C-alpha positions in Angstrom: -12.3 -5.8 11.3 -13.5 -3.2 8.8 -12.7 -4.1 5.3 -11.9 -1.0 3.3 -10.6 -2.7 0.2 -9.4 -5.8 -1.2 -6.5 -7.1 -3.4 -7.0 -9.7 -6.2 -4.0 -11.8 -6.4 -4.0 -12.9 -10.2 -1.3 -15.7 -9.7 -3.1 -17.4 -6.8 -6.7 -16.1 -7.8 -7.5 -15.2 -4.6 -8.7 -12.0 -2.8 -6.9 -10.4 0.5 -9.1 -8.2 2.6 -7.4 -5.0 3.6 -8.3 -2.7 6.7 -6.7 0.2 5.0 -7.0 1.9 1.3 -4.9 4.1 -0.7 -5.9 7.2 1.1 -4.9 5.8 4.4 -1.9 7.7 6.1 1.4 5.9 5.9 0.5 3.8 3.0 3.1 3.3 0.1 1.6 3.4 -3.4 3.7 1.1 -5.6 2.0 -0.4 -8.9 2.0 -4.2 -9.1 0.9 -5.8 -12.1 0.3 -9.3 -10.2 -2.7 -7.5 -8.1 -5.8 -5.8 -8.6 -6.8 -3.4 -5.9 -10.6 -2.6 -5.3 -11.6 -0.1 -2.8 -14.9 0.5 -1.1 -16.3 3.6 -2.5 -17.6 5.0 0.9 -13.9 5.1 2.1 -12.4 6.8 -1.0 -15.4 9.3 -1.8 -14.6 12.9 -1.0 -17.8 14.2 -1.5 -20.9 15.0 0.4 -24.4 13.8 -0.9 -27.4 15.6 0.7 -26.6 16.5 4.6 -23.6 14.1 4.7 -25.0 12.0 7.2 -23.7 8.8 5.6 -20.1 10.6 4.7 -17.2 8.3 5.4 -14.5 10.0 3.4 -11.3 11.8 4.2 -12.1 15.5 4.2 -11.7 16.9 7.6 -11.0 20.5 6.8 -13.3 23.2 5.2 -12.5 24.9 1.9 -10.9 27.8 4.1 -8.8 25.5 6.0 -10.9 25.3 9.2 -10.9 21.9 11.1 -14.3 20.3 10.6 -16.5 19.7 13.9 -16.7 15.9 14.9 -20.1 14.2 14.0 -20.6 13.3 17.6 -19.8 16.8 19.0 -22.6 19.4 19.7 -19.7 22.2 20.2 -19.5 24.7 19.0 -22.6 24.3 16.8 -25.6 22.0 17.5 -26.8 19.7 14.6 
C-alpha cells in the first residue's frame, strides 16, 4: 500500500489513508466541509529539482508534447 494522501474526518476525528490523490485519473473532486485532504508533496509536485532523480510527479510529456522516456529505459537515450 502506497499512501499518497490522507483525509481527516472532523466529525470522528480520524485519519483515512488514501492510495490516490487529487491528480489521480478517475478521481471525482467534490468539496466536503467535513473532511480535510492532505496530500504528500512528492505526488502532487509537477516540478523537477536538480536532475529529477527523485521526481514522483505526474508530468509525462515534454513542453512540446513528446512522450517522456521511462526512467528505467535506456532507449532512445542513455542516462
